[in-house]
mmJSON file of the N, C-alpha and C atoms, coordinates in Angstrom:
{"data_MODEL":{"atom_site":{
"group_PDB":["ATOM","ATOM","ATOM","ATOM","ATOM","ATOM","ATOM","ATOM","ATOM","ATOM","ATOM","ATOM","ATOM","ATOM","ATOM","ATOM","ATOM","ATOM","ATOM","ATOM","ATOM","ATOM","ATOM","ATOM","ATOM","ATOM","ATOM","ATOM","ATOM","ATOM","ATOM","ATOM","ATOM","ATOM","ATOM","ATOM","ATOM","ATOM","ATOM","ATOM","ATOM","ATOM","ATOM","ATOM","ATOM","ATOM","ATOM","ATOM","ATOM","ATOM","ATOM","ATOM","ATOM","ATOM","ATOM","ATOM","ATOM","ATOM","ATOM","ATOM","ATOM","ATOM","ATOM","ATOM","ATOM","ATOM","ATOM","ATOM","ATOM","ATOM","ATOM","ATOM","ATOM","ATOM","ATOM","ATOM","ATOM","ATOM","ATOM","ATOM","ATOM","ATOM","ATOM","ATOM","ATOM","ATOM","ATOM","ATOM","ATOM","ATOM","ATOM","ATOM","ATOM","ATOM","ATOM","ATOM","ATOM","ATOM","ATOM","ATOM","ATOM","ATOM","ATOM","ATOM","ATOM","ATOM","ATOM","ATOM","ATOM","ATOM","ATOM","ATOM","ATOM","ATOM","ATOM","ATOM","ATOM","ATOM","ATOM","ATOM","ATOM","ATOM","ATOM","ATOM","ATOM","ATOM","ATOM","ATOM","ATOM","ATOM","ATOM","ATOM","ATOM","ATOM","ATOM","ATOM","ATOM","ATOM","ATOM","ATOM","ATOM"],
"id":[1,2,3,4,5,6,7,8,9,10,11,12,13,14,15,16,17,18,19,20,21,22,23,24,25,26,27,28,29,30,31,32,33,34,35,36,37,38,39,40,41,42,43,44,45,46,47,48,49,50,51,52,53,54,55,56,57,58,59,60,61,62,63,64,65,66,67,68,69,70,71,72,73,74,75,76,77,78,79,80,81,82,83,84,85,86,87,88,89,90,91,92,93,94,95,96,97,98,99,100,101,102,103,104,105,106,107,108,109,110,111,112,113,114,115,116,117,118,119,120,121,122,123,124,125,126,127,128,129,130,131,132,133,134,135,136,137,138,139,140,141],
"type_symbol":["N","C","C","N","C","C","N","C","C","N","C","C","N","C","C","N","C","C","N","C","C","N","C","C","N","C","C","N","C","C","N","C","C","N","C","C","N","C","C","N","C","C","N","C","C","N","C","C","N","C","C","N","C","C","N","C","C","N","C","C","N","C","C","N","C","C","N","C","C","N","C","C","N","C","C","N","C","C","N","C","C","N","C","C","N","C","C","N","C","C","N","C","C","N","C","C","N","C","C","N","C","C","N","C","C","N","C","C","N","C","C","N","C","C","N","C","C","N","C","C","N","C","C","N","C","C","N","C","C","N","C","C","N","C","C","N","C","C","N","C","C"],
"label_atom_id":["N","CA","C","N","CA","C","N","CA","C","N","CA","C","N","CA","C","N","CA","C","N","CA","C","N","CA","C","N","CA","C","N","CA","C","N","CA","C","N","CA","C","N","CA","C","N","CA","C","N","CA","C","N","CA","C","N","CA","C","N","CA","C","N","CA","C","N","CA","C","N","CA","C","N","CA","C","N","CA","C","N","CA","C","N","CA","C","N","CA","C","N","CA","C","N","CA","C","N","CA","C","N","CA","C","N","CA","C","N","CA","C","N","CA","C","N","CA","C","N","CA","C","N","CA","C","N","CA","C","N","CA","C","N","CA","C","N","CA","C","N","CA","C","N","CA","C","N","CA","C","N","CA","C","N","CA","C","N","CA","C","N","CA","C"],
"label_alt_id":[null,null,null,null,null,null,null,null,null,null,null,null,null,null,null,null,null,null,null,null,null,null,null,null,null,null,null,null,null,null,null,null,null,null,null,null,null,null,null,null,null,null,null,null,null,null,null,null,null,null,null,null,null,null,null,null,null,null,null,null,null,null,null,null,null,null,null,null,null,null,null,null,null,null,null,null,null,null,null,null,null,null,null,null,null,null,null,null,null,null,null,null,null,null,null,null,null,null,null,null,null,null,null,null,null,null,null,null,null,null,null,null,null,null,null,null,null,null,null,null,null,null,null,null,null,null,null,null,null,null,null,null,null,null,null,null,null,null,null,null,null],
"label_comp_id":["MET","MET","MET","SER","SER","SER","ASP","ASP","ASP","ILE","ILE","ILE","THR","THR","THR","GLY","GLY","GLY","THR","THR","THR","LEU","LEU","LEU","ASP","ASP","ASP","PRO","PRO","PRO","GLY","GLY","GLY","LYS","LYS","LYS","SER","SER","SER","ALA","ALA","ALA","ASP","ASP","ASP","LEU","LEU","LEU","ILE","ILE","ILE","ALA","ALA","ALA","VAL","VAL","VAL","ASP","ASP","ASP","GLY","GLY","GLY","ASP","ASP","ASP","PRO","PRO","PRO","LEU","LEU","LEU","VAL","VAL","VAL","ASP","ASP","ASP","PRO","PRO","PRO","THR","THR","THR","ALA","ALA","ALA","VAL","VAL","VAL","GLN","GLN","GLN","ARG","ARG","ARG","VAL","VAL","VAL","GLY","GLY","GLY","TYR","TYR","TYR","VAL","VAL","VAL","MET","MET","MET","VAL","VAL","VAL","GLY","GLY","GLY","GLY","GLY","GLY","LYS","LYS","LYS","PRO","PRO","PRO","ILE","ILE","ILE","PRO","PRO","PRO","MET","MET","MET","LYS","LYS","LYS","ASP","ASP","ASP"],
"label_asym_id":["A","A","A","A","A","A","A","A","A","A","A","A","A","A","A","A","A","A","A","A","A","A","A","A","A","A","A","A","A","A","A","A","A","A","A","A","A","A","A","A","A","A","A","A","A","A","A","A","A","A","A","A","A","A","A","A","A","A","A","A","A","A","A","A","A","A","A","A","A","A","A","A","A","A","A","A","A","A","A","A","A","A","A","A","A","A","A","A","A","A","A","A","A","A","A","A","A","A","A","A","A","A","A","A","A","A","A","A","A","A","A","A","A","A","A","A","A","A","A","A","A","A","A","A","A","A","A","A","A","A","A","A","A","A","A","A","A","A","A","A","A"],
"label_entity_id":["1","1","1","1","1","1","1","1","1","1","1","1","1","1","1","1","1","1","1","1","1","1","1","1","1","1","1","1","1","1","1","1","1","1","1","1","1","1","1","1","1","1","1","1","1","1","1","1","1","1","1","1","1","1","1","1","1","1","1","1","1","1","1","1","1","1","1","1","1","1","1","1","1","1","1","1","1","1","1","1","1","1","1","1","1","1","1","1","1","1","1","1","1","1","1","1","1","1","1","1","1","1","1","1","1","1","1","1","1","1","1","1","1","1","1","1","1","1","1","1","1","1","1","1","1","1","1","1","1","1","1","1","1","1","1","1","1","1","1","1","1"],
"label_seq_id":[1,1,1,2,2,2,3,3,3,4,4,4,5,5,5,6,6,6,7,7,7,8,8,8,9,9,9,10,10,10,11,11,11,12,12,12,13,13,13,14,14,14,15,15,15,16,16,16,17,17,17,18,18,18,19,19,19,20,20,20,21,21,21,22,22,22,23,23,23,24,24,24,25,25,25,26,26,26,27,27,27,28,28,28,29,29,29,30,30,30,31,31,31,32,32,32,33,33,33,34,34,34,35,35,35,36,36,36,37,37,37,38,38,38,39,39,39,40,40,40,41,41,41,42,42,42,43,43,43,44,44,44,45,45,45,46,46,46,47,47,47],
"pdbx_PDB_ins_code":[null,null,null,null,null,null,null,null,null,null,null,null,null,null,null,null,null,null,null,null,null,null,null,null,null,null,null,null,null,null,null,null,null,null,null,null,null,null,null,null,null,null,null,null,null,null,null,null,null,null,null,null,null,null,null,null,null,null,null,null,null,null,null,null,null,null,null,null,null,null,null,null,null,null,null,null,null,null,null,null,null,null,null,null,null,null,null,null,null,null,null,null,null,null,null,null,null,null,null,null,null,null,null,null,null,null,null,null,null,null,null,null,null,null,null,null,null,null,null,null,null,null,null,null,null,null,null,null,null,null,null,null,null,null,null,null,null,null,null,null,null],
"Cartn_x":[-7.125,-6.838,-5.33,-4.529,-3.094,-2.419,-3.083,-2.481,-2.691,-3.581,-3.791,-3.518,-3.381,-3.136,-2.125,-1.722,-0.892,0.555,1.075,2.445,2.49,3.565,3.751,4.576,3.886,4.523,3.84,4.58,3.96,2.739,1.675,0.446,-0.542,-0.138,-1.054,-1.682,-2.869,-3.561,-2.897,-2.853,-2.206,-3.01,-3.274,-3.809,-2.771,-2.171,-1.156,-1.07,-0.449,-0.168,1.297,1.869,3.203,3.033,3.644,3.509,4.862,4.822,6.027,6.392,7.289,7.707,7.519,7.875,7.768,6.616,5.485,4.338,4.578,5.611,5.929,6.567,7.222,7.853,6.936,6.275,5.417,4.06,3.086,1.775,1.09,1.432,0.805,1.296,2.307,2.809,1.712,0.752,-0.322,-1.252,-1.106,-1.881,-1.18,0.034,0.811,1.027,-0.046,-0.02,0.539,1.547,2.168,1.831,1.346,1.089,0.025,-0.896,-1.953,-2.046,-2.166,-2.388,-3.558,-4.53,-5.705,-5.859,-5.954,-6.09,-4.922,-3.746,-2.553,-2.419,-3.319,-3.268,-3.041,-2.088,-1.861,-3.054,-3.34,-4.428,-3.816,-4.186,-3.622,-3.95,-2.956,-3.13,-3.458,-4.341,-4.668,-3.545,-3.305,-2.256,-2.693],
"Cartn_y":[6.938,6.645,6.594,6.276,6.114,7.414,8.547,9.8,10.034,9.243,9.419,8.154,6.99,5.741,4.881,3.786,2.804,2.757,3.888,3.943,4.83,4.713,5.582,6.787,7.828,9.054,10.255,11.365,12.574,12.993,13.345,13.802,12.703,11.442,10.346,9.837,9.261,8.677,7.349,7.044,5.794,5.095,3.82,2.925,1.821,1.701,0.676,0.239,-0.931,-1.417,-1.831,-1.754,-2.289,-3.412,-4.546,-5.709,-6.105,-6.84,-7.327,-8.676,-8.669,-9.894,-9.815,-10.877,-10.971,-11.913,-11.371,-12.225,-13.233,-13.029,-14.008,-15.262,-15.082,-16.204,-16.739,-15.809,-16.156,-15.477,-16.161,-15.55,-15.011,-15.52,-15.012,-13.607,-13.109,-11.743,-10.7,-10.99,-10.021,-9.868,-10.741,-10.62,-9.701,-9.276,-8.418,-7.056,-6.298,-4.997,-3.951,-3.217,-2.195,-0.777,-0.599,0.747,0.654,1.634,1.691,3.113,3.252,4.549,4.396,5.305,5.292,6.676,6.73,8.007,8.941,8.36,9.16,9.681,9.262,9.731,8.549,8.679,7.586,7.394,6.156,5.803,5.389,6.049,5.665,4.214,3.522,2.116,2.055,1.134,0.914,0.108,0.347,-0.398,-1.784],
"Cartn_z":[-17.613,-16.226,-15.975,-16.967,-16.74,-16.302,-16.519,-16.064,-14.565,-13.914,-12.465,-11.648,-12.298,-11.575,-12.334,-11.696,-12.379,-11.929,-11.46,-10.958,-9.725,-8.948,-7.782,-8.203,-8.631,-9.086,-8.445,-8.264,-7.709,-8.517,-7.794,-8.426,-8.788,-8.632,-8.92,-7.633,-7.76,-6.626,-6.272,-4.958,-4.548,-3.46,-3.669,-2.66,-2.523,-1.349,-1.177,0.264,0.465,1.808,1.868,3.052,3.31,4.321,4.041,4.913,5.486,6.587,7.241,6.639,5.671,5.015,3.513,2.852,1.402,1.05,0.586,0.295,-0.835,-1.637,-2.678,-2.076,-0.926,-0.228,0.867,1.578,2.709,2.52,1.938,1.682,2.941,4.127,5.356,5.697,4.999,5.244,5.027,4.154,3.902,5.106,6.095,7.336,8.332,8.029,8.923,8.254,8.144,7.478,8.441,7.984,8.818,8.406,7.179,6.659,5.577,5.574,4.563,4.034,2.716,2.084,1.126,1.226,0.361,-0.25,-1.548,-2.229,-1.972,-1.755,-1.511,-0.094,0.801,2.191,3.127,4.067,5.023,5.952,6.273,7.17,8.51,9.606,10.916,11.247,11.753,12.149,13.631,13.99,15.406,16.031,17.323,18.036,18.368],
"occupancy":[1.0,1.0,1.0,1.0,1.0,1.0,1.0,1.0,1.0,1.0,1.0,1.0,1.0,1.0,1.0,1.0,1.0,1.0,1.0,1.0,1.0,1.0,1.0,1.0,1.0,1.0,1.0,1.0,1.0,1.0,1.0,1.0,1.0,1.0,1.0,1.0,1.0,1.0,1.0,1.0,1.0,1.0,1.0,1.0,1.0,1.0,1.0,1.0,1.0,1.0,1.0,1.0,1.0,1.0,1.0,1.0,1.0,1.0,1.0,1.0,1.0,1.0,1.0,1.0,1.0,1.0,1.0,1.0,1.0,1.0,1.0,1.0,1.0,1.0,1.0,1.0,1.0,1.0,1.0,1.0,1.0,1.0,1.0,1.0,1.0,1.0,1.0,1.0,1.0,1.0,1.0,1.0,1.0,1.0,1.0,1.0,1.0,1.0,1.0,1.0,1.0,1.0,1.0,1.0,1.0,1.0,1.0,1.0,1.0,1.0,1.0,1.0,1.0,1.0,1.0,1.0,1.0,1.0,1.0,1.0,1.0,1.0,1.0,1.0,1.0,1.0,1.0,1.0,1.0,1.0,1.0,1.0,1.0,1.0,1.0,1.0,1.0,1.0,1.0,1.0,1.0],
"B_iso_or_equiv":[0.0,0.0,0.0,0.0,0.0,0.0,0.0,0.0,0.0,0.0,0.0,0.0,0.0,0.0,0.0,0.0,0.0,0.0,0.0,0.0,0.0,0.0,0.0,0.0,0.0,0.0,0.0,0.0,0.0,0.0,0.0,0.0,0.0,0.0,0.0,0.0,0.0,0.0,0.0,0.0,0.0,0.0,0.0,0.0,0.0,0.0,0.0,0.0,0.0,0.0,0.0,0.0,0.0,0.0,0.0,0.0,0.0,0.0,0.0,0.0,0.0,0.0,0.0,0.0,0.0,0.0,0.0,0.0,0.0,0.0,0.0,0.0,0.0,0.0,0.0,0.0,0.0,0.0,0.0,0.0,0.0,0.0,0.0,0.0,0.0,0.0,0.0,0.0,0.0,0.0,0.0,0.0,0.0,0.0,0.0,0.0,0.0,0.0,0.0,0.0,0.0,0.0,0.0,0.0,0.0,0.0,0.0,0.0,0.0,0.0,0.0,0.0,0.0,0.0,0.0,0.0,0.0,0.0,0.0,0.0,0.0,0.0,0.0,0.0,0.0,0.0,0.0,0.0,0.0,0.0,0.0,0.0,0.0,0.0,0.0,0.0,0.0,0.0,0.0,0.0,0.0],
"pdbx_formal_charge":[null,null,null,null,null,null,null,null,null,null,null,null,null,null,null,null,null,null,null,null,null,null,null,null,null,null,null,null,null,null,null,null,null,null,null,null,null,null,null,null,null,null,null,null,null,null,null,null,null,null,null,null,null,null,null,null,null,null,null,null,null,null,null,null,null,null,null,null,null,null,null,null,null,null,null,null,null,null,null,null,null,null,null,null,null,null,null,null,null,null,null,null,null,null,null,null,null,null,null,null,null,null,null,null,null,null,null,null,null,null,null,null,null,null,null,null,null,null,null,null,null,null,null,null,null,null,null,null,null,null,null,null,null,null,null,null,null,null,null,null,null],
"auth_seq_id":[1,1,1,2,2,2,3,3,3,4,4,4,5,5,5,6,6,6,7,7,7,8,8,8,9,9,9,10,10,10,11,11,11,12,12,12,13,13,13,14,14,14,15,15,15,16,16,16,17,17,17,18,18,18,19,19,19,20,20,20,21,21,21,22,22,22,23,23,23,24,24,24,25,25,25,26,26,26,27,27,27,28,28,28,29,29,29,30,30,30,31,31,31,32,32,32,33,33,33,34,34,34,35,35,35,36,36,36,37,37,37,38,38,38,39,39,39,40,40,40,41,41,41,42,42,42,43,43,43,44,44,44,45,45,45,46,46,46,47,47,47],
"auth_comp_id":["MET","MET","MET","SER","SER","SER","ASP","ASP","ASP","ILE","ILE","ILE","THR","THR","THR","GLY","GLY","GLY","THR","THR","THR","LEU","LEU","LEU","ASP","ASP","ASP","PRO","PRO","PRO","GLY","GLY","GLY","LYS","LYS","LYS","SER","SER","SER","ALA","ALA","ALA","ASP","ASP","ASP","LEU","LEU","LEU","ILE","ILE","ILE","ALA","ALA","ALA","VAL","VAL","VAL","ASP","ASP","ASP","GLY","GLY","GLY","ASP","ASP","ASP","PRO","PRO","PRO","LEU","LEU","LEU","VAL","VAL","VAL","ASP","ASP","ASP","PRO","PRO","PRO","THR","THR","THR","ALA","ALA","ALA","VAL","VAL","VAL","GLN","GLN","GLN","ARG","ARG","ARG","VAL","VAL","VAL","GLY","GLY","GLY","TYR","TYR","TYR","VAL","VAL","VAL","MET","MET","MET","VAL","VAL","VAL","GLY","GLY","GLY","GLY","GLY","GLY","LYS","LYS","LYS","PRO","PRO","PRO","ILE","ILE","ILE","PRO","PRO","PRO","MET","MET","MET","LYS","LYS","LYS","ASP","ASP","ASP"],
"auth_asym_id":["A","A","A","A","A","A","A","A","A","A","A","A","A","A","A","A","A","A","A","A","A","A","A","A","A","A","A","A","A","A","A","A","A","A","A","A","A","A","A","A","A","A","A","A","A","A","A","A","A","A","A","A","A","A","A","A","A","A","A","A","A","A","A","A","A","A","A","A","A","A","A","A","A","A","A","A","A","A","A","A","A","A","A","A","A","A","A","A","A","A","A","A","A","A","A","A","A","A","A","A","A","A","A","A","A","A","A","A","A","A","A","A","A","A","A","A","A","A","A","A","A","A","A","A","A","A","A","A","A","A","A","A","A","A","A","A","A","A","A","A","A"],
"auth_atom_id":["N","CA","C","N","CA","C","N","CA","C","N","CA","C","N","CA","C","N","CA","C","N","CA","C","N","CA","C","N","CA","C","N","CA","C","N","CA","C","N","CA","C","N","CA","C","N","CA","C","N","CA","C","N","CA","C","N","CA","C","N","CA","C","N","CA","C","N","CA","C","N","CA","C","N","CA","C","N","CA","C","N","CA","C","N","CA","C","N","CA","C","N","CA","C","N","CA","C","N","CA","C","N","CA","C","N","CA","C","N","CA","C","N","CA","C","N","CA","C","N","CA","C","N","CA","C","N","CA","C","N","CA","C","N","CA","C","N","CA","C","N","CA","C","N","CA","C","N","CA","C","N","CA","C","N","CA","C","N","CA","C","N","CA","C"],
"pdbx_PDB_model_num":[1,1,1,1,1,1,1,1,1,1,1,1,1,1,1,1,1,1,1,1,1,1,1,1,1,1,1,1,1,1,1,1,1,1,1,1,1,1,1,1,1,1,1,1,1,1,1,1,1,1,1,1,1,1,1,1,1,1,1,1,1,1,1,1,1,1,1,1,1,1,1,1,1,1,1,1,1,1,1,1,1,1,1,1,1,1,1,1,1,1,1,1,1,1,1,1,1,1,1,1,1,1,1,1,1,1,1,1,1,1,1,1,1,1,1,1,1,1,1,1,1,1,1,1,1,1,1,1,1,1,1,1,1,1,1,1,1,1,1,1,1]
}}}
């Protein structure tokens, strides 16, 4: 699996989120998701 997952590198699959804030300092930051990527493809966010 390490050849397709585990790091953000070209050719690997990626599931990730970007949040507004630092969740290590403010755990509620994970409630403010600004960007989602699943399987290396961006997911449109609703307004």
